[in-house]
C-alpha positions in Angstrom: 0.0 0.0 0.0 2.9 2.3 0.6 4.1 2.1 -3.0 0.6 2.7 -4.4 0.1 5.7 -2.0 3.4 7.2 -3.0 2.7 6.8 -6.8 -0.8 8.3 -6.3 0.7 11.3 -4.5 3.4 11.8 -7.1 0.8 11.6 -9.9 -1.5 14.1 -8.1 1.3 16.6 -7.6 2.5 16.4 -11.2 -1.0 16.9 -12.6 -1.6 19.8 -10.1 1.6 21.5 -11.1 1.0 21.2 -14.8 -2.5 22.4 -14.4 -1.5 25.3 -12.3 -3.4 24.4 -9.1 -0.5 23.7 -6.9 1.2 27.0 -7.6 -1.7 29.3 -6.8 -0.2 32.4 -5.2 3.3 31.1 -6.1 3.3 28.5 -3.4 3.2 24.8 -3.1 1.2 22.2 -1.3 1.7 22.2 2.5 4.8 20.4 3.6 6.6 20.7 0.3 9.2 23.2 -0.8 9.9 24.3 -4.4 13.0 22.0 -4.3 10.8 19.1 -3.3 8.6 19.5 -6.3 11.6 20.0 -8.6 12.9 16.7 -7.4 9.5 15.0 -8.1 9.1 16.4 -11.6 11.4 15.0 -14.3 13.7 17.3 -16.1 11.6 17.1 -19.3 8.6 18.4 -17.4 10.3 21.7 -16.7 10.3 24.8 -18.9 14.0 25.8 -19.5 14.5 29.5 -19.2 17.2 32.1 -20.1 17.0 35.3 -18.0 18.0 38.5 -19.8 18.7 41.5 -17.5 18.9 40.5 -13.8 20.0 43.5 -11.9 16.8 44.7 -10.2 13.3 43.7 -11.5 15.1 40.9 -13.5 16.6 39.5 -10.3 13.2 39.4 -8.7 11.8 37.6 -11.7 14.7 35.2 -11.7 13.9 34.3 -8.0 10.2 33.9 -8.9 10.8 31.7 -12.0 13.4 29.6 -10.2 10.9 29.0 -7.4 8.4 27.5 -9.8 8.5 23.7 -9.6 7.9 23.3 -13.4 10.8 25.7 -14.4 14.5 25.7 -14.5 16.7 28.7 -15.2 19.5 27.4 -17.3 21.3 30.6 -18.4 21.7 34.0 -16.8 22.4 36.8 -19.3 23.5 40.2 -18.2 26.0 42.8 -19.4 26.8 43.5 -15.7 29.0 40.7 -14.5 28.3 41.6 -10.9 24.5 41.3 -11.4 24.9 38.0 -13.2 27.0 36.5 -10.4 24.5 37.7 -7.7 21.6 36.2 -9.7 23.3 32.9 -10.3 24.0 32.5 -6.6 20.4 33.2 -5.6 18.9 31.0 -8.3 21.2 28.1 -7.4 19.9 28.2 -3.8 16.3 28.1 -5.0 16.4 25.4 -7.7 19.3 23.4 -6.3 21.1 23.6 -9.7 23.5 26.3 -10.9 22.6 28.1 -14.1 25.3 29.1 -16.5 26.5 32.6 -17.2 26.0 33.7 -20.8 26.6 37.5 -21.0 25.2 37.7 -24.6 21.6 36.6 -24.6 21.8 36.2 -28.4 24.1 33.2 -27.9 21.7 31.7 -25.4 19.0 31.8 -28.0 21.1 29.4 -30.1 21.0 26.7 -27.4 18.5 23.9 -27.9 18.0 23.5 -24.1 16.3 26.9 -23.9 12.5 27.0 -24.2 11.9 30.6 -23.3 13.6 34.0 -22.8 12.6 36.3 -20.0 13.3 39.9 -21.0 13.8 42.3 -18.1 16.5 44.5 -19.7 16.0 48.3 -20.2 13.1 49.4 -22.3 15.0 50.0 -25.5 15.9 46.3 -25.6 12.4 44.9 -24.9 11.0 44.5 -28.4 14.3 43.8 -30.3 15.2 41.0 -27.8 11.7 39.5 -28.0 11.8 39.6 -31.8 15.2 37.9 -31.9 13.9 35.2 -29.5 10.8 34.7 -31.7 13.0 34.2 -34.8 15.0 31.7 -32.8 11.9 29.7 -32.0 11.8 30.6 -28.3 8.8 31.7 -26.2 9.0 35.1 -24.4 8.0 36.5 -21.1 8.3 40.2 -21.8 8.4 42.8 -19.0 6.4 46.0 -19.6 6.4 48.1 -21.6 6.5 45.7 -24.6 8.2 48.2 -26.8 10.1 51.5 -26.8 7.9 52.9 -29.6 4.7 52.0 -31.4 6.4 50.7 -34.5 8.2 48.1 -32.4 4.9 46.9 -30.9 3.5 46.3 -34.3 6.6 44.4 -35.4 6.2 42.2 -32.2 2.7 41.3 -33.2 3.9 40.4 -36.7 6.7 38.3 -35.3 4.4 36.2 -33.0 2.0 35.7 -35.9 4.8 34.5 -38.1 6.7 32.3 -35.7 3.7 31.1 -33.7 5.5 31.4 -30.4 4.0 32.5 -27.0 4.7 36.0 -25.8 3.3 36.9 -22.4 3.6 40.6 -21.3 4.3 41.4 -17.7 0.9 42.9 -16.9 0.7 40.7 -13.9 -2.5 42.0 -12.5 -4.4 40.4 -15.3 -3.7 37.1 -13.5 -4.5 38.3 -9.9 -7.7 36.5 -8.8 -9.4 39.4 -7.0 -8.5 41.8 -9.9 -10.0 39.4 -12.3 -13.1 39.2 -10.1 -13.3 43.0 -10.0 -13.2 43.3 -13.8 -15.9 40.6 -14.1 -18.2 42.4 -11.7 -17.6 45.6 -13.6 -18.5 43.9 -16.9 -21.5 42.3 -15.3 -22.8 45.8 -14.4 -22.1 46.2 -10.7 -21.8 50.0 -11.2 -23.9 50.3 -14.3 -22.1 51.3 -17.5 -18.6 52.4 -16.6 -17.7 55.4 -18.7 -14.6 57.0 -17.1 -11.5 55.5 -15.6 -8.9 57.5 -13.6 -5.5 56.0 -13.1 -2.4 57.2 -11.3 1.0 56.6 -9.9 2.9 58.7 -7.3 6.4 58.6 -5.9 9.1 60.9 -4.5 12.1 60.2 -6.6 15.3 62.2 -5.9 17.2 64.2 -8.5 19.6 62.3 -10.8 22.0 65.3 -11.0 24.2 66.2 -13.9 26.1 63.2 -15.2 29.8 63.2 -15.9 31.5 61.3 -18.8 33.6 58.7 -17.2 35.3 55.4 -18.4 33.0 52.5 -18.7 33.3 50.2 -15.6 35.2 47.0 -16.1 32.2 45.0 -15.0 29.9 46.4 -17.8 29.6 45.7 -21.5 28.2 49.1 -22.4 28.2 48.4 -26.1 25.8 45.4 -25.6 23.8 47.3 -23.0 23.1 50.0 -25.7 22.4 47.3 -28.3 19.9 48.7 -30.8 20.2 52.3 -29.5 22.6 54.6 -31.4 25.8 54.9 -29.4 26.2 57.5 -26.7 29.0 58.2 -24.2 28.8 56.5 -20.8 27.9 58.8 -17.9 28.0 58.2 -14.2 24.3 58.8 -13.6 22.8 56.4 -16.1 22.9 53.0 -14.6 21.2 51.1 -13.2 17.8 52.8 -13.0 18.1 56.4 -14.2 18.0 55.3 -17.9 14.2 55.3 -17.4 14.3 59.1 -17.6 16.2 59.5 -20.9 14.2 59.3 -24.1 17.1 57.5 -25.8 16.7 54.4 -23.7 13.7 54.8 -21.5 10.0 55.8 -21.7 9.4 57.8 -18.6 7.0 57.2 -15.7 4.1 56.8 -18.1 5.4 53.5 -19.4 7.4 52.5 -16.4 4.4 52.5 -14.1 1.4 53.9 -16.0 1.2 50.9 -18.3 -0.1 48.7 -15.5 -3.1 50.8 -14.4 -3.9 52.0 -17.9 -4.1 48.4 -18.9 -6.7 47.7 -16.2 -8.6 50.8 -17.3 -8.6 49.7 -20.9 -9.7 46.1 -19.9 -12.5 47.4 -17.7 -13.9 49.8 -20.3 -13.6 47.2 -23.1 -11.7 49.6 -25.4 -8.8 49.1 -27.8 -7.6 52.2 -29.6 -8.5 55.9 -28.8 -9.8 58.6 -31.0 -8.0 61.5 -29.2 -5.0 61.7 -26.8 -3.8 64.8 -25.0 -0.9 65.3 -22.5 0.2 68.0 -20.2 3.3 68.1 -17.9 7.0 68.5 -17.8 10.2 68.2 -15.7 9.2 70.5 -12.9 10.9 69.5 -9.7 14.6 69.5 -10.4 17.0 70.9 -12.9 19.1 68.0 -13.9 19.6 65.4 -16.7 16.1 63.9 -16.3 14.4 64.4 -19.7 10.9 62.7 -19.4 8.1 64.4 -17.4 8.2 64.1 -13.7 4.6 65.3 -13.7 2.2 64.3 -16.4 -1.5 64.0 -17.1 -2.6 62.0 -20.1 -6.2 61.9 -21.3 -7.6 59.4 -23.8 -11.0 59.4 -25.4 -12.7 56.5 -27.1 -15.4 56.0 -29.7 -17.8 54.2 -27.3 -18.2 57.4 -25.3 -15.7 56.6 -22.6 -12.4 58.1 -21.4 -9.2 57.3 -19.4 -6.8 59.6 -17.6 -3.4 58.8 -16.1 -1.7 61.1 -13.6 1.9 60.5 -12.9 3.9 62.3 -10.3 7.5 61.0 -9.9 8.7 63.6 -7.5 5.8 64.2 -5.1 4.4 61.1 -3.4 1.1 62.5 -2.1 -1.4 59.7 -2.6 -4.6 59.8 -4.6 -7.7 58.3 -3.0 -5.4 56.9 -0.2 -3.1 55.0 -2.5 0.1 55.6 -4.4 -1.2 53.6 -7.4 -4.6 52.7 -8.6 -7.6 53.0 -10.9 -11.1 54.1 -10.3 -14.0 53.3 -12.6 -16.9 55.7 -12.6 -20.3 54.4 -13.8 -24.0 55.2 -14.0 -24.7 53.7 -10.6 -21.5 54.0 -8.6 -17.7 53.5 -8.8 -15.1 50.9 -8.3 -11.5 51.4 -7.0 -8.7 49.0 -7.5 -5.4 49.9 -5.8 -2.0 48.3 -6.2 -3.1 45.4 -4.1 -5.2 42.3 -4.9 -8.4 43.9 -3.7 -11.2 46.3 -4.7 -13.9 48.5 -3.3 -17.3 49.3 -4.8 -19.2 52.5 -3.9 -22.7 53.7 -4.7 -23.5 57.2 -5.9 -23.6 58.5 -2.4 -20.1 57.3 -1.6 -21.3 54.5 0.6 -19.2 51.3 0.5 -21.4 48.6 -1.2 -18.7 45.9 -1.3 -15.1 45.5 -0.2 -12.9 42.7 -1.2 -9.7 42.9 0.8 -6.3 41.9 -0.4 -5.4 38.4 0.9 -1.8 38.3 -0.3 0.9 40.8 0.8 1.7 43.4 -1.8 4.4 46.1 -1.2 3.3 48.8 -3.7 6.4 50.8 -2.7 8.8 48.1 -3.9 10.5 49.1 -7.2 11.5 45.5 -8.1 9.3 42.8 -6.5 6.0 44.1 -5.0 4.0 41.0 -5.5 6.0 37.8 -6.0 3.3 35.3 -4.8 0.6 36.8 -7.1 3.0 37.2 -10.0 3.6 33.4 -9.9 0.1 33.0 -11.3 1.0 35.1 -14.3 4.1 33.0 -14.8 2.1 29.8 -14.6 -0.4 31.1 -17.2 2.7 31.7 -19.5 3.8 28.1 -18.9 0.3 26.8 -19.6 0.3 28.8 -22.8 3.5 27.0 -23.8 2.5 23.5 -22.7 -1.2 23.4 -23.4 -2.0 26.3 -25.7 -4.0 28.0 -22.9 -5.1 31.5 -23.6 -2.7 34.1 -22.2 -4.0 36.6 -19.7 -1.7 39.3 -21.3 -0.9 38.3 -24.8 1.2 40.6 -27.0 -1.8 42.1 -28.8 -3.4 43.3 -25.6 0.1 44.2 -24.3 0.7 46.4 -27.4 -2.7 48.1 -27.1 -2.1 49.1 -23.5 1.5 50.1 -24.1 0.4 52.2 -27.1 -2.0 54.3 -25.0 0.7 55.7 -22.8 3.2 55.8 -25.8 0.6 58.1 -27.5 0.5 60.2 -24.4 4.3 60.6 -24.5 4.1 61.4 -28.2 1.4 64.0 -27.5 3.6 65.5 -24.8 6.6 65.8 -27.1 4.8 67.1 -30.2 2.3 69.7 -29.0 -0.1 68.1 -26.6 -2.9 66.8 -28.9 -3.2 63.8 -31.2 -6.1 62.6 -33.3 -6.1 58.8 -33.6 -7.6 56.2 -36.0 -9.7 54.0 -33.6 -9.3 51.0 -35.9 -5.5 50.6 -35.5 -4.2 53.3 -33.1 -2.3 55.2 -35.8 -1.8 59.0 -35.6 -3.7 61.0 -38.1 -2.4 64.1 -40.0 0.4 65.1 -37.7 3.9 65.0 -39.2 5.6 66.2 -36.0 4.0 63.4 -33.9 4.8 60.7 -36.5 8.5 61.4 -35.9 8.1 59.5 -32.6 6.3 56.5 -34.1 9.6 54.8 -34.5 13.2 55.6 -33.7 16.7 55.6 -35.1 18.7 52.4 -34.5 22.4 51.6 -34.4 23.2 50.5 -37.9 22.7 46.7 -38.2 20.5 46.5 -35.1 17.2 47.3 -36.7 14.4 44.9 -35.5 12.9 42.9 -38.4 10.5 40.0 -38.6 
């Protein structure tokens, strides 16, 4: 009876893992660690992953992926040798097997033992890396934003259609159970017809100062870090986070954090592309090298008589509606608020609380790298099920591009005069030569992304 019991237990665990049940909230069945599961599962049952970019958010993702019992990180790819070494050490402890260092992710794509690439490099690398992975026959978990500019997003869609691979964008909240429940209630009419969604993000980031040109550190391959971006001189205030605020490599707070809540707003209002986009803001707080707005309000109008706004304040952390990040839907019969946690609140038109679903998993909305590891594991498992079973993705590249495009259009409006008229059929800018300059970008010769 002992042998039968053990076989039954193993069979149950294996089926539960593959089906996603055992990893709800990133955990495992009571009494078992991730290593225990990894030992039970055969090597062929695990998705083999290469990690690209592991300094901050990428390190958090590496720890999450390596904690999944049906995954093994086989290569760590980073242009910063220190970050790679740190990640390899942490991953080895979690999966009880040491991944190999491969500084150039393009070489990792050549290896047959790689099933998927996780892209957590800077924004200017997101789409080009995902396109190269698609061409190599690999699946992709792509951190937001999915692209640096709208043209790259459209190339990404073309790539996945051509190469038939799975690309999951890191809009993790689409896999959070209570957020899913909130959107379902919204679509079922809990507040009547929702017609306006307000989204926001606030922080109190310090000045990045005036950078000085200095020699490239010996631990950094700056040429590969720049990759598809035309070459610029290395400065001492660029790495590892401040690149977000330079248009050449980053996309500002709008895409850095706005993407998440604007995605929920678009999902809740059932809209794809807008008819009009406006933006107001600028770099107000400090006089330094920071180029993107530290204060910005983007407004988007849609042809179903709805609208979305995003307010971003990078240098003043005063909360909105009691939260540093969130979305509120306003409808005929009330409103619904979803903050950065896995919970939501519904109000009637007199501001009385009708229903409150509290977060049941800890989420640190102030964390820049890993606010919600347990919940994000659900998103990772949805990605794996898309690979193994063809399960529909919660954040496929089409929806990822549509949500990314909304805030990209906001940035383009900001840089080109404040107002864009948009074709609601495809999101393209209408009759605006100045704005169309930002639809794509210049690339380092030979690095242009192509399907």
